[in-house]
C-alpha angles and dihedrals in degrees: 000000000000124000088236090071097048102100104034140125133203119215111206130183129207116222104193106191139174105222119189117224109260097003092112100158091046094049090051093049091049088052092050091048096048090049091054089061095052106079126220115338136156094228131010116202130205129189129270112291089005091157101046104028121236112262123160097248139071115287120245113258091238089060095057119107136203112223091248095054108139092229090061090042091057091062101034091052088063091049095262112141117212138197114214143153107264122214115236128195094212098060130279119043126248126245095236142182124201130193133165140191106237090202097056104016091237108159127207121195122180126185118203107261096199115038103193109264102200139064140316088021104037090174090164086075093054108030134040117224122256120240109208138056106205128180127212138195105241115176106319098334138077107232137196127183126219111185115216108281091033085074088059088067103065096202089072100064089036089058092044091056093045087054090060105268114157094172120046111201111203114188111188144182099196118166130200100245123176093315112038097172093056094049091051090045091050090052093048088056096047093050098044092047090053095045097048100036098038091040094226142119111261116205108195116192116185125177124234137204130056124299127179087352095304122114119225119204109213112202094156113181149159120235125197124220091266091059095254120138110240094185138348142182131219128230099294133078111280150121138249137176134216133182113223113208105216092179091062092045094053090046090054093049088052094049100043106027101193095151095053089052092061115119098225086167093065093052091048093049093049092054093038091056094045094235096134094044092047091052092048091053092052094058119104 
């Protein structure tokens, strides 16, 4: 970490939208309009599949994007991050998220690592999994992205933090389901756990509205490394801003070095010996 980054902040915006499945052009226009109301930020973040809408069926081929599509570039060049269905030459598309640093042109593309494999989502039938967990220097911070279900697999945010991530971007399309209170509580636990134990800022951006007959609950928020909520939104489309103090975060990591204590050798040994995989295969 260079001395030039020691006393910096990152100003992030939440763009909580209500995209409609397949209404790509309208969804793009709503993102642009909401961004225009936000004011100056370093990075503005939208939910999972904010461009395409969620849906529970395959995306039309005409609605798939490449990561260099000029419609996406128009937003990302302004610091707006977008979630979209990314075309693949090898078959099923990816559930992808793209952000860029307007000052440097640095791009950060994350493909969802864990498409949900059970009903009613059945994403494994419509998306292929990503294979990498990159980090990127955006503004004054090192950032990683964990898309929705990736956060339900704790090794993913853990790996991101150990790769240097100071800000964990979490774009989500979480619906209320049969037990809305339980869903909200589960996400609170997941987000606070990541913020506190991984000593990072967590930027959770959920969508709202109704898509394909399912209600999404919003609740986008930013958590600090002590678990406190810096800003949050309700269940309607809206925008909010939070300023992330990277100086304080780096001081905390220096004073309480939880990440440097991690026994990565134990994890590597467990996987290398096949113990975890063997146990999984014996389950009924």
